[in-house]
N, C-alpha and C positions, 0 to 999 in steps of 0.2 A: 286422688287417693291420699289419705292421711298416713303418716308414719305411725307404726304401732305404738300404743301407749304403754310404757314400761311400768305398770303399777298394778298388776294382779299376779296370780300364780299360774300362769300358763306359758309354755314355751312351744313355739311352732317350728317344725323342721322345714328347712328349705335347702340349705347348702348340702351338696352331694356328699354323703358319707358322714354327716354329723349325727351322732346319737343324741336325741333330744327327747324332752318330755313335754307333752301338752295336754290340756284338758279338751275334751271333745266339744266344748262350747264354741259358739260362732265368733269369737274374738281372737285377736292376736296379741294379747297383752303379756308382758314379761314381768317377772319378779326380779327386782334389783336388790342385792344384799350388800350394801356398802360396808366395808370393813373399817372399824375404828382402830386407829393406831395409837399406841401409848406415846404421849408427848408431855407437854408441860401441864400435867394434871388432866382432869377429864373435862375441863372447860374450854370454850372457844373464845376468840378475841373479844367479841361484844359483851361477854360476861366478865371480863377481867377489868373493865373500866367503865365509868359512867359517861355522861354526855361530854364533859370536858376532856376525859381521857380519849374518847373517840375523835374529838377535834384535834387534840395534840398527838394522837397515835401513841399514847403511852403504853399500850399493850405490847408494843414491840420491844420495850425496854428489857423484860426478862430474857427474851431471846438474844438480844444483843449482849447482855451480861454473860450469858452462857457461852456465846460465841467467842467472847473475850477470854474465857477460861480454857476452852478446848474447841477443836473442830466440831462443827455442827453435823448431826446425822439426821436421817429422816425421822427417827423416833423422837427427836427433839421438837418437832413441829407441833403447833396447836391442833386441836380438833377443828374440823371444818364447820363453819356456821351452817345450821340446818338449811337455810334458804340458798346456800351455795352447793349443797350436796347434789351429786349427779341424779339421784332418784327424784328429788323434788324439782330440780331444774328441768329435767326431761319430761316430767309429768305436766308441768305448767305449759311447756311449749307444745306438747302433744295435744293438750286440750284446746289451746289457742288455734293451732293449725287445723284441728278437726272442725272447728267452727268456720274457718276460712274455706275449707273444701266445699262447703255448701253454698258459697257465693258464686256469682257468675265468673268472676276472675279472681281466683285465690291469690292473696298477696302474702309473700313470706315476710315482707317488711312489717305489715300490720300484725301478723302473728307474733313476731318477736317483740314488737312494741307493746302488744297487749300483755304478753307474758312477763316482760322485764322492763317495761317502759317507765315505771314510777321513779326509780332512782335515776334513770337517764334524764327524766324531766327535771328532777331536783338538781341534777348536775347542770342542766341548762340554766336554771334560775340562778345558781351560784355563779356561773360564768357571766350572766347578765349583770350581777352585782359587781363582779370584778371589772368588767369592761366599762361600766358606768363610772366607777370610782377612778379609773385611770385618766379620766378627763379633768379631775379635780386639780391636779398639779398644773397642767398648762393654763387653766382658767384663772389661777391666782398668781401667775408669774408676774403680770403687770403690777398687781397690788404689792407683791413682795419687793419689786424693783422700786416702786414709789415709796414704800416704807423705808427701804435702805437709803434712799436719796434724801429723806426728810429727817434731819437730826432731831427735830422736836417731836417726832412720833412717839407715842407711849410704848412702854415695854410690853404691856398686855396685848397690844395689837400684834407684835412680833411673835409672842408666845401662842397667840391664837392661830396664826399662820402655820407655825411649827407643829402645833397639836393637830391641826387639820391634815397636814401632810403625813404626820406619823400615824394617826388613826387610819387614814385612808390606806396607807401602805400595809399596815398590819391586817386590816380586813381583807384587802386584796390578796395578801399572801394566804390567809386561811381559806378564803373562798376558792382560790386557784388550786390549792392542794386537795381540798375536798372534791373539787370538780374532777380532777384527774383520778382520784381514788374511786369515785363512783363510776366514772367512765370505764376504767380498767376492770372494775368488778363486774359491770354490765357486759363488757367484752368477754370476760371469762365465762359468764353465764351463757352468752351467745354461743361460744365455742363448745362448751359442754353439751348444750342442747342439740346443736347441729351434729356433732360427732355421734351422739347417742341415736338421734333420729335417722341418720344415714345408715348406721349399723342395723337398726330396727327395720328400716325399709328393705335393706338387702336380704333380710330373712323372709320377706313376704312377696318379693317380686315374682311376677309370673314368668314362665319359661321364655316367652317372647321378649319381655322387658329385660331379662337377664342377657339375652343374646345381643340386645342393642347397646348394652353397656359393659365395657370391659372392666376387669378387676383393677386395671391401672386408673381408669376414670373414677371408680368408686374410692380408691385409695387417695386420689387427689382431692376428692370432695371432703374426705375426713381430715386431711392434713393441710393442704394448701388453701382451699376455699374457706374452710372453717377458721383457719388462722387469719385469713384476710378480714373476715367479719369481726374478729376480735381486735385486730389492729385498727379497724376503721372507726371504732366508737369515739375516740377523742376527736377525730377529724369530722365526724358527721355534724357536730354542733357548729363547726367552723363555717358550714354553708350559710348559716344565718348570722353568726356573730361577726363574720368578716364583712358582710353587707352592713350590719349595724355600725361597726367601727368606721367603715368608709363613709356612710351617710352622715353620722354625727360629726366626724372629723371635717368633712366638706362644709357642713353647716357652720361650725365654729370658725373655720377658715374664712368663710364668707363674711362673718362678723369682723374678722381681723383685717382682711385685705380686699374685701368687697368683690367686685366683678372679676378681679384677677383670678379668683378661685376657679372660675369657669374655664380658664385656660388649662388648668390642671385637670379639671373634670373632663374636658374634651379629650385629653390624652387618655384618660381612663376609659372613656366611651369608645375610643378607637381601638383600645386593646381588647375590649370585651368580645367583639366578633372573632378576633384572633384566638382568644381563649376557647371559644366554642368550637372553632375548626380544629384546634389542636386536641381538645378533649375527645372529639369524635374520632379523630385519627388514632389517638392513643387507645381508645376502646377497641377499634378494629384490630390494631396491632396486638393488644392483649388477648383478644379472642383467638387469633391465629396462633399466638404463642402457646396458649393453653391446649389447643387442639394437638399440636405437634408434641407437646409435653405428655399428653395422654397416650399418644402412640408410642413414644419412647419408653414410658413406664410399662406399657402393655407388653412390648417385646422383651423388656428386661425381666419382667415377671415370668413370662413364658420360658425364657432361656434358663433362668435360675430354677424354675420348677422342674424342667427336664434336663438338668445339668448332667445327670448320669448318662443319659442317652447321648447328649452332645459330646461328652468326653470319650465315651466308648467308640463312637463313630467318627471321631476326629473332625467334628463340625465347628470347632472353635473359631477358625478364621472366617468361615462363611457367616456364622451368626454374629461374630464380632464386627464384620463389615456392615451387616444390617443394622446393628445397634448404633454404630458410628454414623451411619447414614442419617438416622433419625436425630442423633445427637448434633451432628453438624448443621442440620436444618434448624434444630432448636436454637443452637448458638447463633445462627445467622439471624433468626427472627428476634432473639433476645438482644443481639447487637443493634438491630434496627430500632427496637423499642427503647433501649437505653440511650441511644443517640438522640432520638426524638424527645425523650424526657429531659435529657441534659440541655438540649436546645431550648425547650420551653422554660426550664429553670433559669437559663441565662437571660432570656428575653424578659421574663417577669421580674427578675432581680434588678434589672436596669430601669424598670418602670418607675419605682418610687423616686429615684434621683431625678429622673426626667421630669416628673410631675413637679418637684420642688423648684427646679431651675426654671421651668416654663412659667410657673405661677409668680415667682419673684420678679422675673423679667417683665412679665405683663404688668405687674404692680408698679414697677419703676417707669415703664414706658408710658403708662397712663398718667404720669406726672405726680405720683405720690412719693413721699419721703419715707424710707424704710428705717424707722427708729429701732432702738434696742429692744424695747418691750414687745413691739409688734413682731420683730424678727425672731426673738426667742420663743414667743408664744406660738408663732407659725411653725417654727422648726420643731417644737415639741409636738404639735399636732401632725406635722408631716411625718415625724418619727412614729407616732401611733398609726398613721395611715400606711406607713411603710410595711408594718408587720402583716396586716391582712393581705396586702398586695403581694408580699413576698411568699406568704403561705398559700395563696390561691393555687399555684401549680401543684404543690404537694397535696393539697386538699382535692383538687381535680383528679390527680393520679389515683389517690386512694378511693375516691368515690367511683371512678371508672372501674377500677379493679374490683371493688365491692359489688358494683352493679352486674358485672360479668358473673361473679360468684353467685349472686342472688338468682340470676337467670338459670344458671346451671343447677343450683340446688332446687329451685322451684320445679324445673322440668323433671328432675329426679324424683322428688316427692310426689309428683302427679302421675308418675309412671303406673302402669297397670299392675295390680296385685293379683296374686293367685286366689283361687276359689277358697272361700272359707267354709269348712265343713261343720255343720251344726249337729245337734243332738237328735233332731227329728222327734219321733214319738218314743224313742228308747227311754225306759224308766230305770234300767240297770246297765251295768257294764256290758258293752257289746258293739258289734258292727252290723250295719244293715245297708246293703246295696240293692236297689230295686230298678230293674230295666234300664240300667245306666249305660250310656255310651261314653267312653273315655277317649280323648284325643290330646295330643301334645300341641301346644302353640309352636313349639320347636320339636325337632325329632328327638325321641327319647334316648337315654343313654343305652349303649349296647349291652345286651344280656349275655355276654360271652362267659364260657366256663372259667372259673377262677384259676384253672391251671394255665390259662393263657393271659392272665391279668397283666403281666409285664409287657407282653407284646401289644395288648390292647391299649395300655397307657401310652406306649411309644407311638402307635399309629393312629390314635384317636384324633379325629379331625378337630381343628380349633373352632370352626364354625359349622354347625349342622343345619341342613335345610329345614324349612318349615313343613310339617307334616300335613298332608291333604287327606281329609276324611278321618273318621274315628279309627283309633288303633284297636280298641276293644268295643264290641257291640253287644247290646242286650245282656248286660252282666247282672246276674242275680246271685247274691252272696250274703250269707248271714252267719254270725258267730256270737257266742255268748261266753261268759266267764266260766273258766274251768275246762274249756275245750282246746284241743290241739288240732289245728287245721293245716294240712299240707297242700301246697299249690305246686303242681308239677307240669311239665311240658317241655317241648324241644326248645333249643336255644333260639331266642328272638320271637317266641310265641306270644309274649306280652305279660309274663308273670310279674316282672318288676313294675310294669305299667299299672297293673291292678293294685299293687301296694301304693304306687304314687297317686292313683285315683282316690284311694281311701284317705290318704294324707292331704289331698287337695293340690298336689303338684301337677297332676294331669287333669285337664279340664273335663268336667262332666257336662257334656253338651246336651244330654237328655237324661231323664230318669232322676233318681235321687240317691244321695249318700248321707248316711248318718253315723256318727260315732260318739260313744259316751265313755268317758274314762280317760285317765292319763296314759299317754302312749309313749313307748320307747321303741325307737326305730334303729336297726343296724343295717346299713346299706352294704352294697358289694365293695365299695371303696371307703373303708372306715376313715374317719377324720382323726388326725393326731395333732395335738397342740405341741408347740415348742415349750414343753414343760416336763416335769417328772412323770414317771409312770403313775404314781399315786394321784397327782393332780389331774392326769388324763382320765383316771377312773372315777374319782370323786366329782369331777367336772363342776366345781363351784359349790357343791353341797358340803355341809359340816361333816367332819371325819367321824365315822362310827367304826370302831375296831372290829366288832362282830360282823357287821354287814360287809366290811371291807375284806375280811378273811374269807367269808363265804363266797364273795364274788371272785376272789383269786382262785379258790379251790374249784368251783364249778366251771371256771373258764380254763382250767389246766395251765395257769400261769406261774404257779409256785416254783416249778423246776426252772423255768426261764429266769425268774428273779434271782434264784440262787447263783446262776451263771454270771449275772451282772455284778460288777464290782460294788456299786452303791445300792444294789437291790432296787426297791421301788422308789428310791430317791434318785435314780439315774435319769439324767436329762435325755429325752428322746425328741425326735422331730428334726427339723433342719439344723438346729443349733446343738443337737445332741447326737447320740448314736442312731443309726437307722435300723428299724425293725423289719423283719421279713413280713411277707404278706399274711402268713398265718398268725404271727405274733400281733400284727396290727388288728386283725379280726378278733383275736381273743381279748385284746385290750378293750375293743368296742363292746364285746359281749359282757365283760366284767363291768364296764361302765353302765350298760343297760340294766344289768342285775342290781347294781348298787342304787339305781334310781328308784327301784321298787315301784314300778308302774303297774297299771291295771291291764294294759294291752301291750303285747310285744309283737312287732312286725320284724321278722328276721329274713333278710334277703340273701339266700344262698350262702349262709355262713359256714356250712360244713364243707364246701368245695375248696376252701382256702387252707384247710388243715389236713394233716395226715389222717388216714382211715381210723387208726386206733385212737387218736386224739378226738376225732369227730365222734366216735362212739362214746367216749367219756363225756364229751360236752352234751350229747343228746341225752344220755342216761342220767347224768348228775344234774345238769342245768335244766334242760327242757322238761324232762319227765318228772324230776323230783322238786327242784327248787321252784320251778314255775308251774307246778301242777295245778295250783289254784288260780292261775292267771289265764287270760285269753291269749293264746299263742298262734300266730299265723306264720308258717314256715315255708318259704320258697326254697326248693331244693332240686338238685339234679341227682342226688344220691338216693336211689330208690330202696336201699336196704333198710331204711327206717320207716317207710310209709305204712308198713303193716301195723305199726304201733300208734298211728295217728287216729283220732276219732273220726275225722272227716277228711276227704281228699277231693280236690278240684283239679281237673285236667284241662289246661288251657291249650286250645288249638284253633287255628284259622281265625284268630281275633275274637274268640268267644270261649265261654266255659262249656266245653263239649260234654264233660261228664262230671257228676258230683255225687258223692255218697261215701259209705264206709268201705274199708278195704275188702271185707268179705263180700259185700254186695257187688262191687265192681269187678272183682276177680272171678265171680261166679258166672260171668258171661263174657263173651268175646268183646272185650272193651279195649279202648286205647290204652288204659292203664295196664291191662294184662299183656298187651303186646309190648309196651315199654318195659315192663318188668322182665319179660322173656328175653328181650334184646339186651337188657342190662345184665342179666345172669350169664348170657352167652359171652358178652364182652368181658365180664369178670373172669370167666373160665379161660378164655383165650389169653388174657393178661397173665393169669396164674401159670398157664402152660408155658408162655414165653419166659416168665421168670424162672421156671424150673429148668427149661432148656438152657437158658443163660447160665444158671448155676452149674449144670452138668458140664457145659463147655468150659467154664472157669476151672472146675475140678480136673478135667482132662488136661488143660493147659498146665495146671500146677503139677500134675503127675508127670507129664512129658518133661517139664523143666527139671523135676527131681531126678528123673532117669538120666538126663543130660549131665547133671552135676555129678552123679555117681560115676558115669563113664569118664568124665574129665578127671575125677580124683583117681580112678583106677589107672 
C-alpha cells in the first residue's frame, strides 16, 4: 500500500477522536498549506545569486552580516526553495512510491532515487572529479623532485607544476563543497518525505495494522529512522568512491613498487571477509537495539498518557521499574553495539599502516632500492588509500543502520490500509449503506456512556482481541442533505461501529457504502492538540472571525473562555491546562462547525455535557446552525429524538427499527420501550434529587436549632 499523496483537498479520519474533514471520493489525499515566514525579503537563496553565487554560496552573506549585527531569529531566515518545500517533496515521493507498489517487490530505495536522485547523481559526479584530481599531486611528485634537483631546468616548468597543483586543489575544493551541499540537501528531502509519508500512512492504517504497530514504533520511524536516512546520504556514495580510490591507488602503487603492491593488496583482501562478518553482526545488533528501543518508548508513552491515573493510584514505583527494565536492556544492547563498533574502528584504522609497512618491506626484500621519489609517491598514494580504508567502518555502520531503517519503513508503508469509501451512485450530498456487514479487524472501541469516560480510559485494555464475524449485519441506511438522523440503542449495540463503517474504519465485508460530501466527525474521545484553544478550533484553516464566533456560540464555549486567563489564547493539552471531558467535547464541536462540512457525524456528544448545555448545543448548533447539513447523531439522550427527522434503533447487531419518531412511537416498538424506560429513570433521578434536597434542608434546620440552644 502506498502512503497517501498529500496534494489534494481531502482529509480522512483515522486517529480516534480527531475531528477531520474529507471528501467522499475514493482517495486519501491531503491538502498541505505551507506557511511562508517573513525573512530576508520574499526571495529564496537560488534567486539571490547566479551560477557563480551558488558555487561560492554568496547567498549566505546577507544572513552572516545580519548575524554580526544582532542575534538571528527565525524570521530572519530565507524563504524555502520551492523544490525543498514539504508539499512538493512529499508529492514527488508519494508518486514514486505509488509506482513501486505495483511492482513485485516494492523498493523504498528506488522510490527515493526516482524522486530525488538527480542531484544525488550530480553529487556523485562531483565526487568523481574530486577523487580523480587528488591523484594529480602524487603522480607529479617525481617530476617535481627531478625539477628541483636540476639547476638548469627552466622556470616555466616549475610554474607549470605549481599551476597544476593549484588548479587541481581549487577544483577539488569546489567539487567537494558542492558534493556535500547536494548530499545534505538530498538528505533533507529524504527526511521531509519520509516524515510526511509516515504521518500520512498512520492516518489510513487499518485497525489490524494499527494493533501491530505501537505509537512508539511510529514515533521512532518519524524521528530516528528518518534522521538516519538523512545522515546516510554523504556516506552512500562512499560505497563506490571508496572502491574507486582503493583500485586506482593500488594500480598506481603497482607502477611505483611493482609486485610488492600485491603484499599490501593481500592484507586488504584478508580484511574484507572480516568486514563482512562485522557488518552482519552490527546489523543484527542494530535490529535488536531498535526493537528494545521501540518497547521502551511504547511503555513511556503509555505511562505519560495515563500519568494522572498512575499518580492517583501511587503506581510510580511499579511503572518506574518497568520503564527501567526496558531502559537497562536497551543500555545493555547499546553497550554491546558501541563496543563492537569501537572494535571495528580500531581494527580498520590499523589496516592502512599495516598495508604500508608490508608493501615497503616486500619491495625491499625483493631486492629493490627505495629512492626518495618512489618513497614519497608511494607514501602519498598510501595516504590516499588510508582514507577509504579508514572510512569503511563508518560507511558500513551507516549503511547497516540505514538498511535496517529502510526495512522498517518499507514494512510500514506496505501495511494494510483501511477501506476507502467511494461516492458510488450518489449525485448529491448524502450517505448510502446497502446490505452491508461491518466488522472490525480488531475489536471496536467501547461504547460506554460518557458519564463513565474517566473510568473507561483508566481501564481500557492496551491490546484488544481480533473480532470474529461481523459486528453489524445487513445494514441499510441512507441520508441526504438537510436531514437530522438519530441513531439510538443500548450500550455496546454497535452505534459507533455504524459511524466507523461509514467512515471506512470498520471493514465492510459485504454490501456497499457510499458517501458524497465533506465530512466532519466528532468522536466520543475528542482529540486535543498541544496548542491554544483557537488553534484547536481552527485546526489549520485560515482564521475567520465571524465563523469563529459562531462556532464558539453554538458550542457554548464563550463562558468557559471568559474563565480562562488568556481566553482562547490559553494553551491546552499536555503542555497547557487540562480541560474537562465536556469542555473537550465542546472544543471538538466548535472545530467541526468551523470546518463548514457537508456531513456531520456526531458520536454521543451530548452525554459528555450537562443537560442544560446539551439542550443549548442541540437547539443552537444541531437544529439551527447545521439545519442545512446532513447530521447523523448517535445519542443516549432520548429527550431530543422527537425533534429528529429519522431515527434508527440498533439492536442485536442490526438496525432493528427505522423511521420517524411519530411512526415508531405509534406502535409497540423498541424505541417506545426505550423512551418509556428513559422517562422513568429521569423521574426516579428527579425524586432522588428532591429527597436529597429535603434531607439537606432538615439537616440545616437541625443544625440551626442546635446553635440556638447553644446560644441560649
